[in-house]
C-alpha positions in Angstrom: -1.2 9.9 6.8 -4.0 12.9 6.1 -6.6 10.7 8.2 -4.1 10.9 11.6 -3.5 14.8 10.6 -6.8 15.4 11.0 -7.7 13.8 14.2 -4.4 15.2 16.2 -6.0 18.8 14.8 -9.5 18.3 16.0 -7.8 16.7 19.5 -5.8 19.8 19.8 -8.6 22.3 19.3 -11.2 20.6 21.2 -9.7 18.3 24.2 -8.9 21.4 26.2 -11.7 23.4 25.9 -13.9 20.0 27.0 -11.4 20.2 29.6 -12.0 23.7 30.8 -16.1 23.5 30.6 -15.9 20.5 33.0 -13.7 22.5 35.6 -15.0 25.6 35.0 -18.6 25.6 33.8 -20.1 28.4 35.5 -17.2 30.8 34.1 -18.1 29.1 30.7 -21.8 30.1 30.8 -21.2 33.5 32.4 -18.7 34.4 29.9 -20.9 33.4 27.1 -24.0 34.9 28.4 -22.2 38.2 28.4 -21.1 37.6 25.1 -24.6 37.1 23.5 -26.4 40.2 25.2 -23.7 42.0 23.9 -23.7 40.6 20.2 -27.7 41.5 20.3 -27.7 44.8 22.1 -28.5 46.9 18.6 -31.4 44.5 17.9 -35.3 44.7 18.0 -35.2 42.6 20.9 -32.1 43.5 22.7 -33.0 47.2 22.2 -36.5 46.2 23.8 -35.2 44.1 27.1 -32.1 47.0 27.7 -29.0 44.3 26.4 -26.8 47.1 26.0 -27.6 48.3 30.0 -24.9 44.9 30.3 -27.6 43.2 32.7 -26.5 40.5 35.0 -27.7 36.9 34.3 -30.2 37.9 37.3 -31.1 40.7 35.8 -31.7 39.0 32.1 -34.0 36.2 34.1 -36.0 38.9 35.5 -36.0 41.4 32.3 -36.9 37.9 29.5 -39.7 36.5 29.9 -39.3 32.5 29.2 -41.3 31.8 26.1 -42.4 28.5 24.3 -42.1 28.5 19.9 -45.8 29.5 20.0 -45.4 32.3 22.1 -41.8 34.2 20.4 -43.2 33.2 16.5 -44.7 36.2 15.7 -40.8 37.5 16.2 -39.5 34.5 14.6 -41.6 35.2 11.8 -40.3 38.7 11.2 -36.7 36.7 10.5 -38.4 33.9 8.1 -39.7 37.0 6.1 -36.3 38.3 5.7 -36.4 41.5 8.2 -32.9 42.1 9.7 -31.9 42.3 13.4 -35.1 41.5 14.8 -33.7 38.4 17.2 -29.7 38.4 16.3 -27.8 40.4 14.2 -28.2 40.2 10.2 -30.8 38.5 8.3 -30.7 34.5 8.6 -30.8 32.4 5.1 -31.5 28.9 6.8 -33.6 27.7 8.8 -34.3 24.5 10.6 -37.7 22.7 10.4 -38.4 20.5 13.2 -41.0 17.9 13.1 -43.3 20.1 15.4 -44.1 18.3 18.0 -45.2 20.8 20.2 -48.3 21.1 18.0 -49.4 20.1 14.7 -47.3 22.6 12.3 -43.9 22.7 11.8 -41.1 24.6 13.8 -38.7 27.1 11.7 -35.6 27.6 13.9 -33.2 30.1 12.6 -29.4 28.8 11.5 -27.6 31.7 12.0 -23.5 31.8 10.8 -22.9 31.7 14.8 -24.9 29.2 15.5 -23.2 27.0 12.8 -19.7 27.3 13.4 -19.7 28.0 17.5 -22.4 25.4 18.0 -22.7 22.4 15.2 -19.6 22.5 13.6 -17.3 23.0 17.0 -19.4 20.2 18.5 -19.2 18.1 15.2 -15.3 18.7 15.7 -15.7 18.0 19.5 -17.1 14.6 18.4 -14.2 13.9 15.6 -11.9 14.3 18.3 -13.6 12.5 21.5 -13.7 9.4 19.1 -10.3 9.5 17.4 -8.8 10.2 21.1 -10.7 6.9 22.3 -10.5 4.6 19.7 -7.1 5.7 18.1 -6.1 2.2 16.8 -9.0 2.0 14.6 -8.4 5.0 12.4 -11.6 5.6 12.2 -11.2 8.6 9.6 -8.8 6.5 7.5 -12.1 5.0 5.8 -15.7 7.5 5.6 -18.2 8.2 7.9 -22.0 7.6 6.5 -24.0 10.1 7.6 -28.1 10.1 7.0 -30.0 13.4 6.9 -33.2 15.2 5.7 -33.5 17.7 2.7 -33.5 21.4 2.6 -36.5 23.0 0.3 -37.0 26.7 -0.6 -38.2 29.1 1.9 -41.9 29.5 1.7 -41.6 32.9 3.6 -39.2 34.0 1.2 -40.7 32.6 -2.1 -39.0 35.4 -4.1 -35.0 34.3 -2.9 -33.9 31.0 -3.8 -30.8 31.4 -1.7 -33.1 31.0 1.8 -33.7 27.7 2.5 -35.6 25.3 5.1 -35.1 21.6 6.2 -34.0 19.0 8.4 -31.6 20.4 11.0 -28.9 17.3 9.3 -29.3 18.6 6.4 -28.7 22.7 6.8 -25.5 21.5 8.2 -24.4 19.2 5.4 -25.1 21.6 3.1 -22.7 24.0 4.3 -20.1 22.1 5.3 -16.6 23.0 4.7 -14.8 21.3 2.2 -12.5 18.9 4.7 -15.4 18.1 6.2 -17.5 17.3 3.4 -14.1 14.8 2.3 -14.5 12.9 5.2 -18.1 11.7 4.7 -20.5 9.8 2.0 -22.2 9.8 0.3 -22.0 12.8 -1.6 -24.7 15.4 -1.3 -26.4 15.1 -4.5 -27.8 12.0 -2.6 -27.5 12.7 0.7 -29.8 15.8 0.2 -32.4 13.6 -1.7 -36.1 14.5 -0.7 -37.9 11.9 -1.5 -36.9 9.0 1.2 -37.2 5.7 -0.5 -35.1 7.1 -3.8 -32.7 8.5 -1.5 -32.4 4.5 0.5 -32.0 3.0 -2.4 -29.6 5.2 -4.0 -27.4 6.1 -1.0 -27.5 1.8 -0.3 -25.9 1.1 -4.0 -23.7 4.1 -3.7 -21.9 2.8 -0.5 -21.8 -0.7 -1.4 -18.2 -0.7 -2.2 -17.0 2.3 -0.2 -14.5 1.6 2.8 -17.5 2.6 5.6 -15.4 3.0 9.0 -18.0 5.2 11.2 -22.4 5.7 10.7 -23.9 9.1 11.9 -27.7 9.5 12.6 -30.7 8.2 13.6 -31.0 4.7 14.5 -34.3 4.5 13.0 -33.3 5.1 9.6 -30.1 3.9 9.9 -31.5 0.2 10.1 -33.4 0.3 6.9 -30.3 1.5 5.1 -27.9 -1.3 6.4 -30.7 -3.6 5.7 -30.7 -2.4 2.3 -27.2 -2.6 1.9 -27.0 -6.1 3.4 -29.4 -7.1 0.8 -27.4 -5.7 -2.1 -24.7 -7.3 -0.9 -26.0 -10.9 -0.5 -24.4 -10.5 2.7 -25.3 -12.3 6.0 -24.8 -9.2 7.9 -23.0 -5.5 7.5 -19.4 -6.5 9.0 -19.3 -8.7 5.9 -19.4 -5.7 3.8 -17.3 -3.0 5.7 -14.7 -5.4 7.9 -13.3 -1.9 8.7 -16.7 -0.4 10.5 -16.2 0.5 14.2 -18.5 3.4 15.7 -21.8 4.6 15.5 -22.8 8.0 16.5 -26.2 7.8 17.4 -28.9 10.4 18.4 -32.7 11.9 18.2 -34.1 9.0 20.1 -32.4 6.4 22.9 -30.8 3.6 22.1 -31.6 1.1 24.5 -34.6 -0.2 22.4 -32.3 -0.7 19.1 -29.4 -2.0 21.1 -30.4 -5.8 20.4 -31.3 -5.4 16.4 -27.7 -3.6 16.1 -25.9 -5.8 17.9 -27.5 -8.6 15.2 -27.1 -6.5 12.6 -23.2 -6.3 13.0 -22.3 -9.0 15.4 -18.7 -9.7 16.6 -17.9 -7.5 19.3 -16.2 -4.9 17.9 -18.6 -2.2 17.3 -18.5 1.1 19.7 -21.5 3.2 20.6 -21.8 7.1 21.8 -24.9 9.5 21.8 -24.9 12.7 20.8 -27.5 15.2 21.3 -28.4 18.1 19.1 -32.0 19.2 17.8 -33.0 21.8 15.2 -31.9 24.4 18.4 -28.4 23.4 18.7 -26.3 21.0 20.0 -26.7 20.6 23.6 -24.4 17.4 24.7 -22.2 14.2 24.0 -21.3 11.4 25.3 -17.6 11.6 26.3 -16.9 8.2 28.5 -17.6 5.3 26.4 -18.6 3.1 29.4 -21.5 5.6 30.5 -24.4 6.6 29.1 -24.0 10.1 30.7 -23.7 13.1 28.5 -21.6 15.9 29.0 -23.3 19.4 28.6 -21.8 21.5 26.1 -21.3 24.9 27.7 -19.1 27.3 25.0 -21.2 26.1 21.9 -23.1 29.5 21.9 -26.1 28.4 24.5 -26.8 29.9 27.8 -28.8 27.1 29.7 -31.8 27.7 32.3 -33.8 24.4 33.7 -37.8 24.8 34.8 -38.3 22.3 37.6 -41.5 19.7 36.7 -43.7 21.9 38.9 -43.4 25.0 36.7 -43.9 23.1 33.0 -47.6 24.3 33.3 -47.1 27.4 35.2 -48.7 30.7 33.6 -45.4 32.4 34.3 -42.7 29.9 34.5 -39.5 30.7 36.5 -36.9 28.3 35.1 -33.4 28.3 37.5 -29.7 28.9 36.7 -27.1 26.1 36.1 -25.6 26.4 39.7 -29.0 25.7 41.2 -30.1 22.1 39.5 -29.6 18.8 41.8 -29.4 15.6 40.7 -31.8 13.0 39.9 -34.9 15.9 39.5 -36.5 16.2 35.6 -35.9 19.6 34.1 -36.9 21.3 30.8 -34.2 22.9 28.9 -34.5 26.9 28.5 -32.1 28.4 26.2 -30.9 31.5 24.7 -29.0 31.1 22.1 -26.6 32.6 19.6 -29.6 32.6 16.7 -31.8 34.7 18.4 -33.6 32.2 20.9 -34.6 33.8 24.2 -34.9 32.0 27.3 -36.4 29.7 24.8 -38.5 26.6 26.7 -37.3 23.9 23.9 -39.7 20.9 25.2 -36.6 18.3 26.0 -36.3 17.1 29.6 -33.1 16.2 31.2 -32.6 14.9 34.6 -28.3 15.4 36.1 -26.6 12.3 36.6 -23.3 14.6 37.7 -22.5 18.1 39.0 -19.0 17.9 38.9 -18.6 18.2 35.6 -22.3 18.8 34.2 -23.9 15.6 32.9 -27.2 14.8 32.4 -29.5 11.8 30.8 -32.5 12.9 28.4 -35.8 11.6 30.1 -38.3 13.1 27.5 -40.4 16.2 26.7 -42.8 17.8 28.8 -45.6 16.8 26.4 -44.5 13.4 25.9 -45.2 11.3 28.7 -48.1 9.3 30.3 -49.8 10.6 33.1 -53.7 9.8 32.8 -54.2 8.2 36.4 -51.1 9.4 38.1 -48.5 7.0 37.0 -46.1 9.6 36.0 -44.4 7.4 33.2 -41.7 9.3 31.0 -39.7 8.6 27.9 -36.7 7.7 29.8 -39.3 4.9 31.8 -40.6 3.4 29.1 -37.2 3.5 26.6 -35.5 1.1 29.6 -38.5 -1.0 30.0 -38.4 -1.9 26.3 -34.9 -2.3 26.4 -35.1 -4.6 29.2 -37.8 -6.5 27.5 -35.7 -6.8 24.7 -32.9 -7.8 26.4 -34.7 -11.2 28.4 -36.6 -12.4 25.0 -33.9 -12.0 22.8 -36.0 -9.6 20.7 -35.5 -6.7 18.8 -37.7 -3.4 18.7 -37.8 -1.3 15.5 -40.6 1.3 17.1 -43.4 1.7 19.5 -46.0 4.5 21.0 -48.1 3.9 23.7 -51.2 5.4 25.2 -53.7 5.5 28.0 -56.9 2.8 27.8 -59.2 4.9 29.7 -62.0 3.7 32.1 -65.1 2.1 31.2 -68.0 4.4 32.1 -71.2 2.3 33.8 -68.3 -0.6 34.6 -67.7 -0.4 38.4 -64.7 -3.2 37.9 -62.9 -1.4 35.2 -59.5 -0.3 35.0 -57.6 2.3 33.4 -54.2 0.9 31.6 -51.9 1.7 29.0 -52.3 0.4 25.3 -48.9 -0.5 23.3 -48.3 -1.1 19.3 -44.8 -2.3 19.0 -43.4 -3.0 15.7 -40.7 -5.8 15.8 -37.6 -6.2 14.0 -38.6 -9.4 11.8 -37.2 -12.9 13.6 -39.9 -15.2 15.1 -43.4 -14.2 16.1 -43.2 -12.3 19.4 -44.2 -13.7 22.6 -45.9 -10.8 23.6 -46.7 -12.3 27.1 -43.3 -12.9 28.4 -42.3 -9.3 26.6 -45.1 -7.6 28.2 -44.3 -9.5 31.6 -40.7 -8.0 31.6 -41.6 -4.2 30.3 -44.5 -4.2 33.5 -42.2 -5.4 35.6 -38.9 -3.1 34.7 -41.9 0.4 34.7 -42.7 -0.7 38.4 -38.8 -1.1 39.0 -38.5 2.1 37.8 -41.4 4.1 38.8 -42.9 3.9 42.5 -46.0 6.1 41.3 -46.7 3.2 38.7 -46.1 0.3 40.5 -48.3 1.7 43.3 -51.4 2.2 40.4 -50.6 -1.9 39.3 -50.6 -3.0 43.0 -52.6 -5.8 42.3 -54.4 -4.2 39.5 -56.3 -2.4 41.7 -56.0 1.3 39.6 -54.3 0.2 36.3 -54.3 -3.0 34.6 -51.3 -4.7 33.1 -50.3 -3.1 29.5 -52.4 -3.9 26.4 -49.7 -5.3 23.6 -49.9 -5.1 20.1 -47.6 -6.6 17.8 -48.1 -4.4 14.4 -46.6 -5.6 11.3 -42.8 -4.5 9.5 -43.4 -0.8 7.9 -46.4 0.4 10.3 -44.3 3.4 11.6 -42.9 4.3 8.5 -46.5 4.1 6.7 -47.8 6.4 9.9 -45.0 9.0 9.3 -45.2 9.1 5.7 -49.0 9.8 5.7 -47.5 12.8 8.3 -45.2 13.7 5.4 -42.5 13.6 7.9 -40.8 10.3 6.6 -36.9 10.5 7.1 -34.4 13.1 8.1 -34.9 13.3 12.4 -38.5 12.7 12.6 -40.1 10.3 14.7 -43.1 8.9 16.2 -44.2 10.3 19.3 -43.6 7.5 22.0 -45.9 8.3 25.2 -49.1 10.3 24.8 -51.8 11.1 27.2 -54.0 11.5 24.0 -54.8 8.4 21.7 -54.8 9.6 18.4 -51.4 8.6 17.6 -51.5 4.9 18.6 -54.8 4.5 16.9 -53.7 6.2 13.7 -50.6 3.9 14.0 -52.9 0.7 14.8 -55.0 1.3 11.8 -51.7 1.5 9.4 -50.8 -1.6 11.1 -54.3 -3.4 10.4 -54.3 -1.9 7.1 -50.8 -3.2 6.5 -51.5 -7.0 7.3 -53.1 -9.2 10.0 -51.7 -7.7 13.1 -50.8 -9.6 15.7 -52.0 -8.8 19.3 -52.4 -10.1 22.4 -53.6 -8.7 25.9 -52.2 -10.7 29.0 
């Protein structure tokens, strides 16, 4: 059958290559770096840094500075405006527009043909191969894969060129899918790439209602919205009544732990499988290749050369990343990448820690600018999401989204203590017991983070968390006000400033009377 032929073809292509990067990671990365430098030797950037001299990895690291988006932007702007051969050979027409989490503006990342085919598409085939190999009896490809993405619009830097486009990376990929891949997915592009998010959800829900959907792919936050609408339109108790053969969710962009209980309620029965992908506007970094583990296999031959920035270097004026061979288990590193889209020693902003060195597997811990450290507590997103997941499990509640920020010491009050304030959107059901939820959240943070536990000891430095249950739709309203509704956009979950938290609480207060409790 056609689905089995596609699965077998993907497995023959991908599985041996994945085995090679597990067994020979350093050879794969050395070969890839040589290829990147050779390909870019005649570009503006390559000539400036002597790529034609075939520098070693150590020489490359000495010559080329590590750069943030802001530092690299003058060169990226040339590419956006259509100048050829700046960072990578040619003149890319497509750009992934990120949510701009490093600053107020959006980021525009070139998506070259090489990046598309050797990165995103290759990793997509790998995920297809792995999922059909891991779950052969489910016949996942005999039905449809429902994928949610964003939209694309004309490139504002080239208004005279309608063929040059910018958009969410999911939209950039879907708009250029090969025919065989497009045949596996739903909804059709005319619906998948709609720009107005509410219209998109409604029209997609009506379109997929009668289809044989077996795989979901997308961001959990927005998949929940779609599944609920499908269930409502069908008049069903849950999604299994609509799609009885639904078996797999390929999820990414946010940690799945806080959503697990919510998806268990939406898709009961124990037949559903979940695999995580780690991709971004800049490329496809890792995927979950073991069903029983949340560790992600680092993809080492997908057009990206990796270096890693230790935590004590994140704010350094001249940061010094280390190569893959020097990483150690358990420490937090910021990703630094050089890619076949022309990003050279680019500091992504995402942070990971290694859980295995043979093969190289990671877990995402957060972002270099998204953590809580107002009082030396050093709470990263990994800790927060694990604590929320534990609180959900203990209380039977399901969380839709959350964000947290510091509560500062009150001036002039000797007994004043700092703390953390949380806005949490629960997924319907009974009124949440915030005292119980907050107690488990607090205890889990103490268990995971010795710095937080020390500050919380007897409440001497940090008060217990202050929780607010905000009404349904609060986080969507905040995203809509920022012009970031849909796609891979998400609310920052941890920040050392209060702007986002206060805006979210204001949205909640205007939507309905927020349920709040301090314990």
